[in-house]
N, C-alpha and C positions, 0 to 999 in steps of 0.2 A: 116750701113748707118746712119750717123749722130746720133750715140748713140742708135739707135733703136735695139730692141731685137727680136729674132725669137725663137719660141718654137719648138724644134725638138723632134720627138718621134721615138720609136723603133730603136734606134741607134745600138743595137747589131744585128739587122736583116741582114742576109747574102744575098747580092744582086747578087753576082757572085760566085756561089758555087764552081766551079772548081779552083778558085783562093782564095776563102775564104774572098773576099772583102765585108766588112760590110757597112751599111749605114753611120756609123760614119766615116769610112775611106774615103768613097767617098766625104762626106761633107768636110773633112779636105783637100782633094785634091783640091776641088773647091775653098776653102778658100785660099789655097796656090797660085793658079794661078789667083785669082780674079783681083789683081792690074794690071796684064798684059792683061788679056782677056777682062775685062769689057769695056775699052775704044773702043775696036773693035766691041763690041756688042751693045753699046749705040745707040739708035735710030733705031734699027733693030727689025723687027717682030720676035717673039719667039713663037714656038709651043712646048708644053710639050708632050712628048711621055712617058707615065707613064708605069712602069713595077711593079705593086703593089705586085706581087708574085715572083719577081726575073727575071733575064734575060732569063731564060729557059721557062717561061710561057708567055702567050699571053698578049701583051701590048694594050694600048688604047691611042688615041690622045685626049688631053684635050684642048678644045678651049674656055674655060670659067674659070673665077677665082672662087674659092670656096668662100662661104659667109664669112668664117673665115679668109680670106686673109686680112692681115693688110691694113688699109686704106692708110698708108704712102707709100706702095709699088707702084712705078710708073706704069702707064698704059695709053694707048692712048684714050680709049673710056670713 
């Protein structure tokens, strides 16, 4: 976004064990489809369903932004 940078952590972490999909691979997928998908998502509400321990473990819904969220990231509130 306009030359902004994100700090990504734990990239080798396996998120989908049965397929061996890592956090890095998932990020690369999102990066690949971003130009097509973002125009359809712009202006829509987003809820983050986090799976901090992989898809086999219990998720939680995040309805707030972490304090370390970059200020340049768009938000409605």
